[in-house]
N, C-alpha and C positions, 0 to 999 in steps of 0.2 A: 648368461653365466650363473652358476650356482656356487655354493661354498661347501666343501667337504672337510670333515675332521674325523680321523680314525685313530683309535688307540688299540693296539693289539698286544697280547701278552701282559695284560695289566693285573698285577697281583691283588690290587685293591678293587674289589667289585661291589663295594658297599653303595648304599643310596647316596652317601655323601660324595662318592666318586662320580656317580651318575650326574649329580647336581653340578659338580665341578666341570664336567665335560659339556653339559648344557650351557654353562656360563661361558666357557671358552668358545663354543660354537656360536654364541651370540655375537662374538667379535667379527664373525663372518657374515652376519645377517644382511649387511648392505648388499652383498653379492646375490642373496636370494631372499627377498623380503616377502615372498608369497606364501611360504609354508616351511615348517621345521619338522624334521623327523629324527628319531634316534632308535637304533637297533642295538640290543644288548644280548650277547650270548656268551656264557661262561666268562672268559677273560678278554672278550673283544667288545668294543663299542664302535659303532659306525653312526656318525651324526651328519645331517645334511640340511643345508639352508637352500631352499628352492626358488629359482626364478623360472616361472612357468612360461615356456615358449611353445612347446608341443604338448598337446593334450592337457591344457590347464586344469580341467575338471578332475581328472583322476590319475595324473602321472606323478603323484607324490613319491618321494624317496625316503629311505632306501628301497630298491626294487628287488624282486625275487624271481626264481624259476617256479615251475608249477607247484612242487611240494615244499617250497620255501627252504630248501636245504642249501641253496646258493643265494647269497645276499650281495648286492653291489650298491655302492654310493658313487655317483658319477657327476662330474662337472664337464659339460660339453654338449656336442651334438654329433649324432651318428647319421650321416647323410644317406648311407646305403642300407639303412635298417630294413626297408621293405624288401630289397633284393636278398638280404641275408635271411630273412624269414622264409622267403620262397625256396631258398636253397638248403634249408635244414634237412638232415637225413631222415627225420621223422616229424610228424605233426607235433606242434607245441601249442599249449594253451597259454595265452598271455593275459595278465591281470589288468594291463593298461594299454593305452595307445602310445605311450612314451617311446621315443626312438631309442632311448638308452636301455630299455628293458631287454633288448635283444642280446646284450652282453652276457647276462646271466644264463640265458638259454644256449648261447653259442659256446660258452665255457663248458657247459654240461656235455656238449658234443665233442669238442676238440681240445679242451683244456687250455693251457697257457698260450697255445698258438692262436687263440681267438683274436689276439691283438693284431696279428698280421692281416686279418680280414677286414678290419674296421677302416672306413673311409670317413674321416671327420676330424674334429678337434676334441680332445678329451684328456681328462685325468680321472682315474678311478681307483678305488680299493674294493677288492672282491674277496669275500669270506666264504669258504667252503666248509660248512658245519659238519660234513660227513667225516672229515679227518682233522678239522680245526686248522687247516692250512689257509693261506691267503696269498694274493698277489696285489701289486700296485703297479700301475703303468701310466705313461704319459705319451701324448701324441708326438709324431716325428720331429716337429720343429719346436714344440713348446709353446704353442698358441695359448693354451690354458696353463695357469701356474700350478705348481705342486712343490711341496717341501717335505723332507724326511727328517725326523728328529728322534733322539733317544731320551727317554724319560729320566727324571731324577730318581726314580725308584730302582735303577739298575746300577751295575758296576762292571767295569771291564775286568775280564778274567785273565789271570796270569797265564803266560804261555805254557806253564807246566800243568795247568788244570785241564782236565778233559771232561767232555760231556758224552754220555752214552748215545748210541746211534738213534735210539727211539726219540730222544728229545729234539732231534733235528726236524721232526715232522709235526711238532706242536705249533701253536700260534705264537710262541715266544720267538723273538729274533735270536736265533742261535745258528752258528756256522761262522763264516767269515765273509767279509765284503770289503772291496777296495775299489775306489773310483779315482781315476786320474783325469783331471779337468781337460777336456778336449780343446778349450780355448786358451788354457795356460797350463802346459804339462808340468810346470814347477809346482802346481797345486795338486794335492791329492788328499783324500780323506778316507779313513778306514776305522772300523771298530772290529777288533778280532772276534770277540764274543761278549755278549752281555746277557745278564739274567733279568734285565728289566724290560720295560715296555718300549714298543716301537710306535712312533707317531707319524701320521701323514696329515698335511693340511694344505688348503688352497693358498693360505697366506701365512707369513711369519708371525703375525700378531697373535695367533692362537697357540703358538709354541713357546714364545719368549719366556714365560714364567714357569712352565712345567717341564721343560726339556733341558737337559744338561748341555746338549749341543744339537745343532740342526744345519741342514744344507739344502740347496736347491736340488730337487730331484732332476736328474739329467733327462732331457727330451729323448724320445726314441728308445727308451729303456724300460725294462720290466724288472721288478723285484719279486722274487719268489721265496716264501718262507721255507719251502721244502729243501732248498739248497742254501738259503741265507746269503744269496749273492744277487748282484745287479748284472744284467746282461743287455747288450744292445740288440733290439729286435728290428730296427730300421737300418738297413745297410744297402742303400742304392749305390750304383757304380761310381757316381761322382763324389761320394762322401770322402773317399780316400784322397782326393785331390788329383787323381789321374786326369790327364787332359783329354776331354772328349773330342770326337771327330765327326759327329753326325751333321749332315748338311742342314742348312736353314730352310725350312718350309713355312712360309708366312701363313698359308691357309691352315696348316696343321696347328700352328701356334694360336691362331685366332680361334679356331674351333675348340681347342682344349680349354682356353680361357673362358669362352662362352659357356661351356659345360660346367666349369667351376662356379661361375656366377649363378647359373640357373639352379644348380643343386642347393645353393644357399638361400634360395627363395622359399625354402621349406619352413613354414611358420604358421602358427594359429593365432598370432597376435599382430598388432600394427607394427610396421617397420619402415625403414627408409635407408638412405645412403648418405654418408658423410662426403660432402662435395666441396673441396677446396678450390677447384678449378684447375688444378695441376693435371698432368697426364694420367696418373694412376687412378685417382678418385673419379676423374671424368670418364675414363674407360669403364670403370665399374658401373657408374650411373648410366652410361650409354647402353651397355649390354643389358643391364637390369631393366631399363626402360623399354628396350626393344623386345624383350622376351617376357615381360610381365603379363601381358594380356593372355588369357587362357589358362593361367596357372590357378591353383587352388587359392593362393594368396590374393590374387586379383578378384576372384569371386567373393572372397570374404571382405576385403578392404578396399576394393576399387582398383582400376587399371592405371590411375595416374600416380606415378612415383613421387614420394616425398624425399626431398633432399635438404641437407642442413650444412651451414657454414658458420665459422666463427672467426673473428679478427678484431683488431683495433680499428677504430673509425678510419676509413680510407685505405685499409690495408690491401695488398695485392690479391690475397685470397678472396676477399669479399667481392672485389670487382670481377675477378675471373670466374668465381663460382656463380655469380649472378648471370654472367654471359652464357655459361654452359647450361644452366638451368633453363634459360629462355630458349636456347636452341633445342633442348631435349623436351621442353614442354612439361617440366616437373612443377610440383607445388613446393616452392622453395622458401625456407625459413633462414633468415640471417640473424646471428647473435653478435652483438658487439660488447666488448668489455674494455675497461680502462686499465692502464698500467697499475694503478693503485688497487683495483679490484683483484688483479692477478697477484700482486704482492701480498695482499691480505690473506690469500688462499694458500700461500706456500707451505705453511706448517701442516695444514690438513692434507695437501697434495702429497707431501713426502710421507706422511703417515699411511696414506692409502697405497701409494705405489711402491713403497718400501725400498727406496734406493737413494743414494746421494750422487748419482751420476748427473753431471751438469746438463748434457744434451737431453736426457730423458726428462728431467725436471722442467727445463725450458718448454718442451713440447707438451708435456703432460698437463700443465696448468691451464692453457686455453681449452684443451680437450676435456678436462675435468669440469670446467665451467659450462662448456657446451652440453656435456652429457646430462647435467642437472636440468637444463632447460628442455632438452629433448624429452627426457622422462616426464617432465611436467606437462608436455603436450599429449601424453598417453602412449608414446612409442616405447617399445621394449626391446627392439632389435634393430641394429644398423649394419650395413655393409661398409667396409673401409678398405683403403688401398695399400696397407702395409705389405712389405715384402718384395715389391717390384724392384726397388733400387738395389737390394742385395743380390737378386737373381741376375739382373741385367747390367750391373755396374753403373747404376744411375747417379750415384753421388758424384759431385763435380771433381773430386780429386782423382777419379778414374781417368780423367783426361791425361794424366801423367803416367799411366801404367806403361812400363817400358816394353812389354811384349805380351803375347796372348797367354803364356804360361803364368806369369805373375798376375795378370788380370783375372784368370780363372781361379787361381789359388786364393786371391783376395775375396772373390765372391763366395767361395766355400767357407772361408773364415767368417765372413759377415753373416752367412746363413746360420752357421753353427752358434753364433752369439746372439741371434735374434731374440731368444727367450730372456736375455738379460737387458735388452734395450726396447725395440719397437713393439715386440709382442707383449712385453711386460707393461709398457705404457698403454697400448691400445686396450688391453684387457682390464687392468686395474683402474685406469682413469675413468672408464665407462662403468665398470662393475661397482665402483664407489656409490653409484646412484641406481643400481639395479637395472642397468642397461647392458645388453649383450652386443659385442662387436664380432662380426664374422669377416674373414680376410680371404677372398677368393684367390689372390696371388699365391697364397701358401697352400693351395690345394696340392695334395701329394702327387697326383698325376701330372698337373701342370708343372710343378717344380722339376719332376724327373724328366719331362720332355725338354723344358727350357735349359736345364743344366746339362743336357746331353748334346747341345748344339756346340759346334766348333767355336771356341771363344774368339777366334779371329773375326767372326761375324759381329761380335759385341764390341770390338775395339772402337774407340772414338777417333775419328779422323775428320777434323773440322774442314780441312782443305777439300774434302770430297763431299761435304755436306752431311756427314754422319755424326750427329751429336749423340749425347748420352741416350741410351735405350733406343737406339735407332731401329733395331729389328722389331721391337715391340710397336713402335710408332708405325713402321712400314706395314706391319701385319694388319693394322686397322685403317690404313689409308685406302679407303674404298671410294673410287670416283663415282660409281653409280649410286650407291647407297651410303653416303658418308656417315660415319659414326659421330664425328666431331668436326668443327671448323678446322681448317688447316693450321691457323695460328695457335689454336689450343693444342692440337695434336703435336705440334712441334715447339711448344712453349718450353723455355729453359727450366731446368730443375730448381725448385725452391724447397728447402727443408721446411717442415711444418712450423717450427719455431721462428723461422724467418718470414714465411709467407703470411703469418697472422699480423705482421707489422714489425719492421726493423727496430722501432723504438721499444719494443717489448724486451729484446735482448739487451739493448743499451740501458734500458731502465733497470733491469735486474742487476747489471754490473754496478750501476751507480748506487742502487739501494744497498747492495752488499758492502760497498765501500764505506757507507755510513755506519755499518755495524761491525766491521772488522778493521782494526787498526793496522798500520804498517808493522808495529811491534808484534801483534798477534800473528800475522802472517810469517814473520821471521822465526817465531817459535813453533810453527806448525808441526815440524818433525817431532818435537817433543810431546806435543799434545796428541797428535795423530800419526804415530810412527808407521802405521799400515796405510797404504794408499794416501800418502801425505798430500793434502790439497796444495796446489801451486798458485791459485788465484784467490782473491777475496770472495768471489762468487762461490767457488767450490768450498771454501772454508765455511761460509755461512750455511750452505746446504748441509755440510757435514755436522755442524752443531745441531741443527734441527733434527737430523737423522738420529744422532746419538742420544738425544733426549728420549726417544721412543724405543730405540733398538741399541742398547749399550754393549751387547755381547760381541765378542770377537767373531764368533761364527756368523753373526748378522753382517758384520763388516765384510766378511769373506765372500758373501753372496754378490757383492758389487765388484765388477772388474775395474782394473786400473790401467795405467800406462799412457803414453803420449798419444794424442790424436789430433788430426787436422781435418775439418769438414766431415767429421764422423768416420774417419779412416781407422783401421786397426793400427797398432803400433808398427807392424811390419811395413805398412804402406807409407809411413811418414818418410822413409828413406828414399822414396821416389823423387823427391825434390829437396835439395839442400836448404832452400829458403824456408820450407815449412817448419823446420825445427825451431825457427825463431818466431813463429807465429802460431803456436799451438792453441787453436780455438776450434771448438766443434761446429761453429756456424759455417754455413756454406760460403759466406763471404770471405772466410779465411783461405779459400782456395785461390790464392793470388794469381792474377792473370787469366783466370777462368771465368769467374762470376762477373756479371755486368755491374754489380754493386759491391765490389770488393772493398775492403777497408783501406782505400788509398785515396788521397787527395791529389791535386794537380802537382804539388811539390814532391810527391812520392812518399810523404809521411803518413803514418796511420791516422785515420780520422778519429777525433775524440768522440766519446759517448756523450750524448746530451744529458743535461741535468734534469732529473725527474721532479716535477712540481708536486710534492705530496700535500694533499689537502687543500689545494687552491685551484682556481679555474673551474671551468664548466665540466661536470662529470656526467657522462652518459651511463646511467645505471643499467646494469645487465638486466635487471628485472623489467625495465621498460624498453628493452632494445630489440624485441622480436619484430621483425618486419616480414610480413607475408608478401611474396611476390608471385601473384597469379600470372600464369603464362598461357597465351593462346597460340595454337599452332595454325 
């Protein structure tokens, strides 16, 4: 991952302004510690902090077309860049071997429609100096983060004021834009017209001090300065919520996922796979291990796959990850952390991931700690298993889906919100240490195939032996050449924050109870009238968030509403008992998870007290265990 910061239509083009933009870009340097670049043309600044994955020697950004009239700053990877180059209408001369340079050349040929041809994860800002116009775009699902903001140097124009037609084609944000939140239609944001600067950034922290307001740039959208509007460029048939009817073809599903994994082995740096031992990460590791030999990556870095796992001492993930690694013959590294080490990192985690969502913070903390250790080993890129649960209805609450229509509509809602939850976590928790996470399950082609399957095939029917994500498991259930052991292939779903060790969540709750009093929680609505926290844990996270991001627009980037076991608010209605047990942990799916919060007398199990500062501490710095495996 890289970090981008772009300021367009900036009235102040002085050296002091350049210095300020460099200063703000430094706030993103954790994302790209390898090199920094800044392009300035008239009233436009494009800054870039690079994490060198492809062509580390010469792929510094911003990138250009042949005559450097088109400039682009990109965060992401374009997996089909070689195919795009071959299919250009005319020969092009490339300055680097960077996969992202193709965007500038593609725009030169087809204009704004270039975004439709890209296969990858990306956020970018492109400046066309020929007419001083620009575009900004984000990948279909929002794997890479992007924010849009309006500078303090502007003002909203009264509706009676008019702008001449010529001004609509300048680099200044002029025209009109309105976006209705697809996850919450009650939310919308618009700026009719402004004479000030328009800002784009990979993270909020570069915008908080210099923008009047900012928002999360919606995935699958493109902004064009020529029209001053946002428009959706990614419109697959399933996006509207229409119920698909394609038959289930296990081999087609398997082959499409294998394609998704193999294309993400494109790298010029050491890499590995995050392996928790659950179904999703295990399938990623199994496919990568099977197809690694013969690739360019294998020639450079060896044919034995590296895998990584994190958890509290004795956690389910550590045990399962070790078993899968042994089966696949990977070079496996385990990292353990203590509850106290996780608690100590909370403030820094929230600063980096830029959210106060409880589930995201619970899962981000161990991932944040693990990413630091992985980077210390010299690894710069990892594959991860995010997205599968949203596509296939893998969360435990899907057991209660009343019919295939609601099942499918919930998966659509979950995918549309991924950029606010798991994509945000996977990207920012790893990018905090200059580590790139790639997510094969969110491959555009794989999603479109999987979301086109009749949702009746995805429905969970335990009496028939069809557990969550059954059709994915079945697709890789190969008797002749097994991808995974049966008991791993059919292991029950564990959310990441649960799988690293149940005492992690219980410890978080206990820790928050020591910092938030009953009286504080009673007054929560007065202190936090928007997305009012309903638990002490949520209140504590909100306090840490507000210290760094006190603006209302920052609060607005975090979704709210009731949830159980990671459900959307709409799915809480599937079971009347859930409204009394609103907790995002998988254990909250009462009657579904084997370790639900229930004791023999039917009462909720109490959270254990965390012993802070006493007892034996397994320091993270001393907890790397290499597990060599022979086949």
